[in-house]
Structure formats: C-alpha cells, structure tokens
N, C-alpha and C positions, 0 to 999 in steps of 0.2 A: 428790696430785692423780693421779687415774687417767684414762687415755685408752684408750678402746676403739676398735679399728680393725675395721671391718666390711668385707665384700667388696662392699657396695653393689650387689648383684645380679650382680657379675662372677663368672665361673667360677673355682673354686679351682685353683691350680697344684698339680701333683703334688709330694709330699714327696720329699726326698732319698732315694736308694736305696742299698743296699749294693752291694759289688762283684759278688756273686752275682746280684743282681737286675739290675744293669747288663749283665752277660754275657748273661743270658736275654733282656733287652730288645734287645740288639744282634743276637742270633741271630734273634729274631722279626722284626726290621726288615730283616734281610739277605735274607729270602725275599720276593720281590715279591708284591704282592697287587693284583689288579685293582680291588678295591673301595675301596682307600685313596686318599684325596685330601687334600692339604694346602692350607689356605687361610691367607692372611696378612692381617693387619689393620694399619692404620697406628696407631702409638702416638703419643700427644701428652700434653703436660703443660701445665696452665693454672695460673698462679700467682695467688694472691689479692693484693689491694692491700697487705695487711699483709706478705706474703712479698716483694713487690717493694720495699717500703720498707726491710725488713730487709736485703735484698740490696744496696740502694744504700748503706745505712748502713755495711755491712761491706765495701764494695768497696775496691779498691786506691787509690781517690782519697782515702781517709781520711788525715788528716794524721798523720805519724809523725815523732817527734823522734829522728832517727837518731843524734844526738850522745848523747842520754840512753840510747838502746838500747845503743850501744857502751860507754858508761860502766858500765852494769849488767852487760854481758857480761864486761868486765874485772874488775869486783868479784867476780862469781861465779867466774871462773877463779882469782882470787887468794884466794878464800875470805873476803873481807872484806865481802861484801854483808850488810847488816843489815835484817831484816824488822821493819817498824813494825806490830806487832800492834794497837796502838791505832787507827791509821789504817784498817787493814783492818776492824776491828770496827765503827768508825763508818760506813764505806762499806756494810757488810752491813746495818746497822740502817737506814740511809737507803734502801737498795734494798728492804728488807722493807717499809718504810713506803710506798714507791711501789707495790709489788706488792699489798700488802694494803689499800691505801686510806688508810693512816695512821690510827692509833688515837688 
C-alpha cells in the first residue's frame, strides 16, 4: 500500500541545513533589516471521525488485565515465556481476512 502525502497547496518548509549553512543564516539574521517582517499564523489540527474512534479505542480506558501483564513480565524475566506460534498465525490470518474482506 502506497501513501502519497502532498502539500495541499501549503508552502514547503525549508530542508535541514548543514552547520556551515546555519552559521551563514545566523550571520545574515544578526544584521537588522528594515524590510523584514515576521507574520505568525495559528496552527490547528482537525481529526476525522475515524481518527477520533481510533483514539478512543486506544485510550487509557481500555481494559488491561494487570495480573496477566505481571505474569508475562515474570515469565520473560525468568526466561520461561513460551510463544504460541499457532495462535499468532491464526490471529494474523483472521486479521488479514478482516482487512482484505475475507476471501
């Protein structure tokens, strides 16, 4: 899946500069100029309904089985945690079916 991000008509920001370019820029800005003026704009972010739903689903209100988390931590520390590859594979196949529309 490819995603192309366009500027949507917004001005492009300058690329990162090297130290030599930064020094020259600082020297240039150190000398006052009567014609230079700085304008500020208010930035804002608007979330889509999908983004809001995702944010709510992943919020801190999501139920967490702290006992199970602690159990897994202890098993990892002791080196006794066993990965169930079959369960992982089944979950991935199920997820692929949901994403791809199920074949």
